[in-house]
N, C-alpha and C positions, 0 to 999 in steps of 0.2 A: 646479334646479326653481323657476320663478317662479310662486308659487301664486295670485298676485293677477291673473293673467291667464288667457286661454284659455277658462275656464268661469265664467260667471255664478254668484253664490252660489244662486241660485233653483234651479240644477240639481241641487244636492245637498240641497235642501229644508231638512229639519229638523236636519242634522248639526250638533251644536255651536251652533246659533242662540243659545242662552242657555245658558251653562254653568251647572252646578249644584253647590253646595256639599257637603262631606263633613264629618262629625264622628264620632271615635271616642272612646269614653267607658270609661275603665277596662278597656281591653283587654288581656287576658293570654291566653297560650298555654304549656302544660306538655306537654311530651313524655317520658313515662316518668321523671319525676322532674326533667327538665331544664327549667328556667324560660327559654323562649325570648323571651317578650314579658312585661313586668312591668308592668301597670297603665297602659298608654299612653293618655294625653288629647292629642287633636290636632284642630285644625279647619283645614279647606282651603277658601278663599274660592272663589265660583262664577268660572269662567273663569281660573282661576289655573294657571300651571305650576309645580307643587309638587314638591320633591325630597326624597327620604328618603336621606340620605347616611350612610356609615359603613364600616367594615371588614367582612370577611366574619365571619359569626357575630354581628353585632349586633342582629339582629332584623328588618332592614329588609324583607327578602323575605317573611318570616313575616307581617309587617304587611301587605304587599301582597296576599298570598294570602288573608288574613282579609277584606280589603276585597272582594276579588273573589268570595268566597264558596266559594274552593277548600279553605279548611280551617274547621273549627268552633272558635271560641274557648273556652277554658276559663271565662272570665268576661269580662263587658263587653258593649258594644254598638257596632254599626255603624249611622250614621244618614247617608242619602243624600237629599238634598233635602227634609229635614225629615221623613223616614220611616224608621222603625226597620225594618232589612231583616237583623238578624243571624240570623233563623231562616230567611231565604230560601235557596233553593238557588242555586247559580251562574247557571244559565241564566235564572232569574227576575228577576235583577237587570239593570239596564241600564247594565251595566259590561263592557267588553272589555279583553282583555290582549294585549299584543304581547311575546312572549317573547324571551329572548337567542338561542335557535335558530332563531326565525322559525316553525318547526313548519308549513311548507308541505307540501301533499300531494304527493309526487313523481310520482303517476300523473295528476295534473291540470294542465292548463295554467294560465297566470296568471289568465285570465277565469273559469274555473271555481274556482280557488282563492278569488277574491275573492267569487264567487257562493255559496260553501258555506253561510254562515250563513244567507243569504237563502232558500236552498232548504230548510234545515232549518226554517225558520219557516213553510214552506208557501207562501210567496209565488208568485204566478202568473208564468209563463215571461216574458211581455213586460215587466211591470213590473220584474222581476229583471235582465233583460238592459239596461233602460233605466238602472237605478240603477248597474249595474256599468260600462256604458259612461260614465256621467257621473263615476264615481269614478276610473276609470282615466285619463280625461282630466285631471281635477282634480290627480292625482299625476303627470301626464305620463309615463304609462307605457302609453298606449293601443297602441303599436308593439309591446309585448311580450305582447299579449294572448294569442297563440297558442303562446308558449313554455313549455316545462316549467322547473321550477325549477333543474334541473341545467344549464340553458342560461343563467342568469342569474348576473351578478357578485354579490357581497355586497351592494352598494349597491342593486342592483335588487331583491334579495330583501327588503331592509329595507323598500323602497318598496312592494311587494306586500303584505308582512304588515301594514303600515300601513293600506293601502287596505282589506284584507280586514276589519281591525278598525273602521274608519270607516264602511264602507258598511252596517254594522247600526245606525248611529246611536245609539251609547251615550251616555249622560249624562256618563260620565267614562271616560277612556282611561288605562289602566294600563301602564306601560313598564317591563318587568324587564330592565335593562341591555341595551337592544335594539341597542347600537352597540359593544359590547365585543369582538366578533369581528373588527372592521374595522381596516384599518391606520390609522396616525395621520392621514394626510392625508385619506382618505375619511371618517374618523370626524369630523374638524373640519368638513368641508364638509356632512356630513348632520346635524350639530348645528344648523347655521344653517337648514337646510331644515326640520328638525323644529320649530323655535321659529317660524319663519315659518307653517308649517302651523297651529300652535296659536294664534297670533295671528289668522290668517285666519278659523279657525273660531270663535273665541271659547269653545272647549270646555275644560273642566277636564282637565289632564293631570297624572298623578301618576307620577313617575320614581323608579326605584330605580338607584343608581349608587355605586360606591366611588371614582369618578374625581372629584377636587375641581375640575379645570378644567372637565369637562363640567357639573358642578353650578352652577358659577359663570357659565358661558355660557348656559345654558338658563332658570334658574330665576328666578321672581318672588319666592319664598321657599324656604328649606331647613330642614328638620329634621335636625340632626347627632345620630346615634344611637350608643348605647354600651351593650353589656351588657343589651340589651332594654328600654332606656329612652331618652326623648328627652332629650339632653343641653341642647340650645338649639334654639330656632326663630327665624328672623328673615330679613329680606331680605339679599341676597348683600353688599351694603356694609357692612350692621350687623354680621354674623357675621364678615367679614374684618377690618373696622376696629375693632369692639368686641367681641371674643369674651369670654364670662364666664370661661372656664375654660382651664386650660393644655391641655387635651384638644381643646377646640373650636380654639384658637390653632393647635396643631401639626398637627391633621388638615386644617384648611382653609388650606393654604399652609405655606410655611417660617416658622419663628418662632425667634427668639433668645429663650430664657426663663432669666431670672436669679433666684436666691434673693435675698430682702431680708432684711438682718440688723438694720436699725434704720430707723425713720422718724420724722419730726417735721413736720407740715405738708406742705409740697410736696416736702421734701427726704427722700431715702431713701439709705441706704447698701448697696452691692452689691459683689460681688467685683471689679468694674472700676473701683471708685471711688463717689463721691457723684454722683447724678443727680437732677435736678428734674422733677416732675410737673407736668402743667398744672393739676390741682386737687389739693387736699389728699388725702393717702393715707388710703383707707378703713382703718377700725379692723381690726386683725388681718392686715394685708397681709403676705403671705410671699413673693410672686413677681411679677416684671414681665416684660412682653414688648415686644420691639422687632422689627418685620418687617425682612427683609434690605434691602429697597428703600428703607427709611427711614433708613438709616444713610448718611451722607454722607461721603466720603472727601475731606478737604481743603477742601471748600466751606463757607463760613461759614453758620451758622444764627443765629437771633435771641438764642439764651440761650447765653452763652459757657460757662456752667457745665457744660453737657452736653458736654464734650470729654474725650476720653482717648487715648492712644496705643496702637498696636497693630502687630504685625508680620504682613507678608502670609506666610502658610504655604503657600497654594496659589492659583492663578489660573487659572480655567477659561473659555476664550473660548465664548460662546453663540450668536454671530452678532448678535442684537439687543443684547447686553449681555455683561457679564463677570461671572462669580460668584468671590468672593472668600472664602476661610477666613482668618480672622484669629485671632492669639493677643494677647488683651488681658490682661495681668497673669495669665496661666496660664488664662484662660477662652477658650475656642473660641467665635467668632462667625462668622455668615455675613453677607455685604453683597453686594449686587448693584448694578452700575452700568449705567445705560442708555447705550448709544452714541448721543447726542443731538447731538454735535458732533465734527467731525474734530480739533479742537484739545484735547479732553480728555485729561488725563494719566492713563494706566493704570499703577498702581504694579506693579513686579515682584516676584516671589517673594524673600523675605528683606528687603524694604524696610520701612522704619518709616513709618507713616502716622499723620496725625491723623484720628480719627474723631469725628463730631458726630451728635447726634441731638436733633430738637426735642421739647420737653416733651409736645407733644400726642401724640408717638408713643411714648411710654414708658407702656405701659398695665398698670395693676394687674389681676391675675388671681387667681381662687380656685384652690385646689389641684386636681390632677387628679381 
């Protein structure tokens, strides 16, 4: 779907023309003694694609439902566009949700599904028809207008659900794992479409997902959640390259995490030997992290001190690269090598290799 063509922005009038911000303050939710959300403070910028990322049970969907008004918080406030809406019912908030199941009405065709919310608002028929036609064209699904949901593919149903949410001109669009039911190839394609749609509209999108790749692809910023709390918030590069805790490092991509037995200045002692950090070790350092793609097999780096030998335990070909499991002094490490040259040597299982890492890529972490 090329959302930048076919329909002029004026035909969808106020939809997302200026995104609005969101703030949650001390938001908590307790269910029969279980604390699902524990005093979350969070700010989402206007026009931002913001993602709540974490495993099942971390509180991300509860937070989304509190923002939508589908749940009542035990304590705390929800502020949208500078206005406190905590006591407002769901339909009074200019917030729409696209669910994982899409929740399309099976007895209605595509056009009527998209028009449903407008009809509930009491909008006159001619205006409703025009808005629906504009939105179907914007989403490039006008040819599907007369079809029923069972006649649509998963990707088509996702587009219809998105059109139905957007046609109501919400200030914020909430997305509850809307792509998780799709196969990997289609999911990757629709991730790009979703991001392009958000950029085209300038609307604030808030996504819930457990998929780290999806979060990195779509997001301007990400909140990594754990046990009802926000572990860290930041841009995608910041979170991946500079996670604050082992939990964030391991959840957002693969990570080699090593305990530190001693440190002095930029020098640290680990189970695989002495390593050098780019900056002096913080007080009380207990662990460091190295991303698999930052481990170099046999190629020189600037600091000769960050070298150690390892044995290749396992080699897995991934197409664009090769994933290695290494044994370094009894410690298991993961390294990935990108196939950027036909002449690159790919070590075999059982082979001894020289492993190197730049000091900038040895990152101190807080405990989990």
